[in-house]
FIVEX-905411 format. One line per 5 residues: for each residue x, y, z of N, C-alpha, C. Coordinates in steps of 0.02 Angstrom, whole numbers. Atoms other than C-alpha are relative to their C-alpha. Example, Ala and Ser with C-alpha at 12.3 -4.5 7.8 and 13.67 -1.06 7.14 Angstrom:
BEGIN
45 -59 0 615 -225 390 45 60 0; -42 -59 -3 684 -53 357 -39 55 37
//
This chain:
BEGIN
-5 -57 -40 -502 -495 379 -62 58 -16; 52 -37 32 -638 -375 273 -56 -20 41; 59 20 -27 -777 -463 338 -8 30 71; -12 -8 -67 -714 -439 523 -10 60 7; -3 -65 -2 -697 -256 494 -59 43 -22
49 -25 -8 -877 -244 459 -35 11 61; 33 1 -53 -936 -247 634 24 85 41; -20 -66 -41 -932 -106 762 42 6 34; -63 -7 -55 -778 -139 852 36 58 -28; -53 -42 14 -661 -13 873 52 -9 -38
-71 31 45 -505 -17 755 55 -24 45; -64 29 -52 -387 -32 911 -41 -8 68; 13 7 -55 -458 -104 1078 54 -30 49; -49 26 -58 -332 -131 1226 -34 -14 53; 18 -23 -85 -370 -170 1401 49 -55 37
-38 32 -48 -266 -218 1536 62 -28 -28; -66 22 30 -108 -237 1434 65 16 39; -69 -17 -32 52 -264 1527 60 -16 -57; -37 22 66 218 -272 1435 72 9 15; -72 -4 -14 412 -305 1492 38 -21 -43
-55 29 31 566 -326 1420 45 -34 55; -48 34 -61 691 -458 1510 -28 -46 33; 28 60 -50 680 -598 1620 26 9 63; -18 6 -76 709 -631 1797 29 70 19; -35 -70 -35 832 -489 1876 -1 52 -42
-17 -67 44 837 -397 1726 -64 23 -37; 70 -21 -6 647 -388 1717 0 67 -5; 2 -80 -16 606 -208 1677 -84 5 -49; 73 -16 27 401 -180 1641 -5 66 -20; 21 -76 33 354 -51 1516 -52 27 11
63 -6 -8 172 -41 1530 -38 -34 49; 30 7 -44 50 -52 1650 -64 7 -4; 75 12 0 -131 -112 1642 -35 67 -50; 35 -53 65 -159 6 1475 -57 -29 -24; 58 2 20 -332 24 1423 -5 60 -47
17 -48 48 -365 103 1246 -62 -7 -41; 43 25 60 -489 111 1110 10 72 -56; -12 -34 59 -461 193 935 -57 -2 -34; 49 9 36 -619 224 837 8 6 -80; -5 -12 50 -641 225 653 3 71 -29
17 -82 -10 -609 396 587 39 55 42; -10 -56 -44 -536 463 744 72 21 8; -71 -15 -11 -362 536 774 -2 19 67; -16 0 -86 -291 510 945 83 18 -6; -61 -11 -11 -133 595 974 35 -22 80
-30 14 -41 -19 526 1121 51 29 0; -67 -56 -40 102 637 1228 30 -26 66; -46 16 -65 219 610 1370 70 -20 -11; -57 -8 10 379 600 1411 51 -60 -35; -30 50 39 525 512 1325 11 -75 50
-19 60 -52 559 332 1404 -64 -15 37; 75 24 -17 362 319 1443 -26 -52 -11; 36 56 32 317 191 1332 -40 -14 -60; 40 -17 52 232 264 1202 36 -49 -73; -28 44 57 342 172 1055 -12 -48 3
27 67 -8 317 11 1130 -65 -25 2; 65 30 31 140 26 1126 -16 11 -70; 2 18 70 141 67 949 24 -48 -32; -24 56 26 244 -73 913 -57 -65 14; 54 59 -28 112 -184 991 -64 -3 -33
54 -23 40 -20 -100 909 10 -28 -48; -31 0 57 69 -111 750 11 -67 -23; -20 80 31 90 -297 755 78 -19 -13; -65 4 12 267 -274 749 51 -37 55; -11 27 -53 297 -342 926 -55 -56 34
34 49 -22 215 -488 1012 -30 27 82; 13 -27 -63 108 -443 1165 -17 -62 43; -11 59 -33 119 -547 1323 -45 -2 70; 48 -8 -44 -20 -503 1433 -62 61 -7; 54 -58 23 -203 -417 1422 -13 -23 -67
20 9 84 -286 -399 1249 6 53 -37; -15 -52 51 -244 -306 1098 -33 -24 -77; 39 14 46 -368 -305 993 -7 48 -55; -22 -65 49 -326 -211 815 -47 -45 -66; 52 20 58 -446 -223 656 -41 -61 1
27 44 -11 -541 -352 738 21 -73 4; -20 74 8 -398 -482 761 19 1 93; -47 12 -77 -329 -538 962 68 -17 -28; -62 14 7 -152 -513 939 48 -19 57; -16 46 -63 -119 -590 1116 7 -68 -32
-4 65 32 -54 -764 1053 3 -1 -51; 23 8 72 -68 -721 870 72 -33 -15; -47 19 26 45 -811 762 51 49 -59; -34 -46 38 169 -738 635 -42 5 -80; 8 -17 51 67 -766 488 -74 52 20
62 -27 -21 -97 -681 580 35 72 19; -16 -55 0 19 -533 617 29 28 -55; -5 -29 58 79 -515 451 -59 30 -39; 61 -1 42 -112 -515 385 -19 62 44; 25 -82 -31 -152 -353 512 50 31 -25
-48 -52 14 15 -281 462 -26 25 -69; 20 -23 81 -79 -265 272 -32 56 10; 36 -54 -12 -186 -149 350 20 66 42; -17 -70 -31 -86 -18 443 65 35 -43; -51 -49 16 13 120 391 40 27 59
-34 -17 -52 163 159 476 45 80 -24; -29 -71 19 253 340 482 43 3 67; -42 -18 -62 400 370 602 48 54 -12; -33 -80 2 533 499 647 42 12 -54; -58 23 79 661 451 529 -36 -31 -52
54 19 56 569 426 376 12 -59 -27; -21 52 11 659 275 349 -12 -26 -88; 10 4 89 661 298 155 56 -43 -30; -79 34 22 796 179 55 6 47 -63; -23 -48 31 909 290 -21 5 -31 -86
7 45 69 929 173 -182 -32 4 -50; 56 -14 49 776 199 -255 -47 64 8; 31 -80 -5 665 347 -303 -71 -3 40; 59 -2 -54 513 413 -205 -62 -42 -28; 42 59 20 395 306 -315 19 -79 16
-13 93 -17 482 146 -295 -4 4 74; -2 33 -78 494 168 -99 -85 12 15; 79 15 -31 293 211 -86 -25 -64 -53; 32 88 21 267 45 -203 30 -45 37; -36 45 -45 368 -30 -67 -71 -36 41
46 12 -42 212 -24 30 -75 -39 -37; 47 62 25 107 -119 -90 24 -56 -23; -11 65 26 180 -273 -106 -24 -40 33; 35 57 -20 103 -360 10 -78 -1 -10; 63 14 38 -46 -335 -91 -1 -50 -64
-39 28 61 -13 -461 -198 -61 12 -68; 29 -11 58 -158 -425 -311 11 57 -44; -14 -57 28 -91 -274 -365 62 -21 -64; -28 -13 38 -5 -277 -536 66 36 -5; -70 -35 2 185 -191 -553 -41 65 -21
42 -57 46 84 -60 -677 -44 34 44; 68 -25 -39 -61 -29 -568 43 27 61; -21 -32 -63 51 -10 -411 39 67 -9; -1 -63 21 155 114 -500 -41 76 0; 54 -57 -12 -1 219 -536 -16 29 63
31 1 -98 -58 202 -352 48 40 24; -51 -13 -36 103 249 -299 6 84 -38; 0 -86 24 104 427 -419 -56 29 20; 67 -8 -7 -70 449 -371 3 42 78; -5 -41 -70 -16 474 -187 55 31 -1
-39 -60 -2 124 567 -211 -30 62 -18; 47 -48 22 20 698 -309 -48 16 40; 51 -27 -52 -98 696 -166 50 23 53; -33 -42 -52 44 759 -50 59 41 -27; -33 -68 36 117 885 -178 59 -26 -36
-62 20 13 263 778 -235 3 -35 -80; 1 17 68 201 735 -424 67 7 -38; -62 -29 47 371 833 -503 44 -46 28; -45 24 -20 474 737 -380 2 -63 5; 14 94 -8 398 537 -407 64 -16 -10
-50 44 18 577 497 -491 57 11 31; -66 -6 -34 699 574 -378 14 -31 57; -21 63 -83 800 482 -241 -5 43 43; 7 -25 -63 779 532 -71 47 55 23; -59 -52 -5 961 625 -63 -23 62 -34
12 -47 44 882 750 -185 -68 44 22; 71 -30 -20 721 795 -75 32 20 59; 5 -31 -71 709 904 83 -47 -40 46; 32 29 -44 676 836 245 -79 6 1; 81 -13 4 484 903 233 -29 -53 -52
17 43 48 481 813 71 1 -69 0; 0 75 3 558 648 118 -62 -9 56; 44 42 -53 426 640 267 -66 8 -34; 68 9 37 283 683 128 6 -67 -45; 4 74 41 355 531 25 -34 -66 61
39 50 -37 330 440 198 -51 -9 20; 60 2 -11 166 483 217 -50 -31 -66; 28 25 62 129 437 39 -6 -78 -2; -4 85 -1 201 253 67 -42 -23 57; 40 31 -31 90 245 216 -73 -9 9
77 -10 19 -64 288 141 -10 -28 -70; -16 36 75 -42 226 -25 -49 -78 -4; 43 58 -4 -137 49 17 -62 2 40; 72 -11 -52 -278 134 105 -8 -30 68; -19 44 -57 -219 72 278 -85 8 50
37 -22 -45 -377 60 405 16 34 70; -30 -36 -62 -257 124 551 68 6 -24; -67 -5 26 -99 225 519 25 34 87; -38 -8 -62 29 235 666 46 53 -13; -64 -45 11 146 380 674 23 18 74
-39 -7 -56 281 401 790 49 64 -10; -47 -57 7 358 580 801 16 24 -74; -8 -13 72 329 625 623 9 81 -17; -23 -70 15 387 815 641 42 4 42; -45 -28 -32 504 803 755 67 22 -20
-64 -25 39 646 828 618 -24 54 -48; 16 -63 39 550 972 542 2 59 32; 5 -61 -12 544 1151 547 -85 9 24; 73 -13 -4 365 1222 599 -40 -15 -57; 32 -6 68 308 1258 437 -8 -75 -34
4 69 23 356 1088 369 -43 -44 30; 47 57 -42 291 990 521 -81 22 10; 91 -9 12 113 1089 501 -22 -37 -79; 40 23 58 103 1055 328 2 -93 -12; -12 78 -16 157 864 353 -67 -31 40
73 40 -47 2 836 491 -70 28 -31; 57 -43 56 -110 964 368 -25 -77 -36; -2 52 51 -73 815 231 -32 -54 26; 3 50 -17 -93 684 345 -81 -7 28; 57 -25 -40 -253 733 430 -52 3 -51
37 -1 61 -344 769 264 -6 -71 -49; 6 51 20 -290 613 183 -30 -43 35; 18 47 -47 -343 510 328 -63 10 -2; 55 -9 -6 -503 592 338 -46 -27 -75; 35 9 77 -533 560 136 -10 -86 15
-7 98 1 -486 361 172 -49 -27 65; 46 23 -55 -578 354 334 41 -31 40; -26 33 -46 -433 288 433 2 31 72; -13 -4 -71 -394 288 610 74 14 20; -92 -35 -13 -228 389 672 10 -11 81
-37 -6 -51 -137 353 814 64 31 22; -66 -36 24 16 491 823 18 8 76; -33 7 -58 131 486 958 70 73 -12; -48 -66 25 224 675 963 5 28 66; -11 -57 -47 296 812 1087 -7 52 -31
15 -64 33 253 945 964 -75 25 21; 67 -21 -25 120 1042 1060 -26 54 -74; 23 -35 57 82 1142 890 -29 -37 -51; 67 47 63 -13 998 807 -44 -42 56; 60 28 -44 -118 953 954 -71 7 -12
56 -29 25 -261 1051 871 -32 -50 -47; 25 36 57 -285 907 737 -23 -64 43; 43 58 -23 -338 781 862 -65 1 34; 47 1 -27 -498 728 913 -10 -18 86; 1 12 -60 -444 659 1076 80 -8 9
-54 6 -47 -266 664 1192 -7 -44 30; -39 59 -46 -182 516 1273 51 21 50; -54 -24 -28 -47 540 1397 19 -59 33; -46 75 -3 83 394 1413 61 27 44; -61 -7 -58 195 415 1578 17 -57 64
-14 39 -42 280 296 1661 -31 -69 -6; 47 52 24 198 162 1563 -66 -8 23; 77 -15 -2 30 217 1612 -17 44 -37; 27 -47 43 -106 289 1514 -51 35 35; 60 -25 -26 -218 434 1566 -23 42 -72
41 -26 45 -363 488 1456 -23 90 -1; 25 -62 -5 -378 680 1422 -73 7 -45; 64 9 23 -550 741 1367 2 22 -69; 5 -29 76 -615 797 1187 13 79 3; 6 -69 -3 -630 964 1234 62 45 4
-82 -14 3 -448 979 1302 31 -15 -68; -44 17 71 -390 911 1127 -17 39 -44; 17 -52 38 -483 1052 1043 10 57 29; -31 -69 -16 -426 1189 1147 85 -8 2; -86 -12 0 -242 1145 1146 24 23 -71
//
């Protein structure tokens, strides 16, 4: 994987992607001829109405669901026809942030972050503990590392989720409505942290949102509606 990342290929390169749920009379097509590229270090925001296919596209890019037709190249790997072992290998280099923070309530913030490091078998437990603490400190939660999720505010939980997503220094970050459950101040804080840490790590970000207040962090904005993707200009992203 590391050798493949040395080339000049985009982090994400999708061509003529179609996807449907169900079969026969129950078949419903969700994505229609989607083309998309995301370069290293680029922040791309995807907008569009609910039910338009945004989350489905994220799961395909994130190797959480198998592609059916077209080409989905992520981090130099073709995911169309990829086996489970290849999908797991790709997922090692992707950080995921969802609308629901998906923290395990029975373990501490630090332990939640450590979970994202488990796929990296070369890390010992003590090194993983240190890396988790460093990432929590980077999002301003060093004093809360040993607290449980129920002891944290909504914004703090989402910052733990960001720390978990970024702890393994992913090449790609996929974020699905990361500010939807937050007030304006917490939401802004979350995306500013995400932007700053991603820039430091050189990660690409593909972020789905309905929150017009955070569009200014984007290098580019794309719009998904009825399963079809349209590209807005970089200038439009900066004016938003």
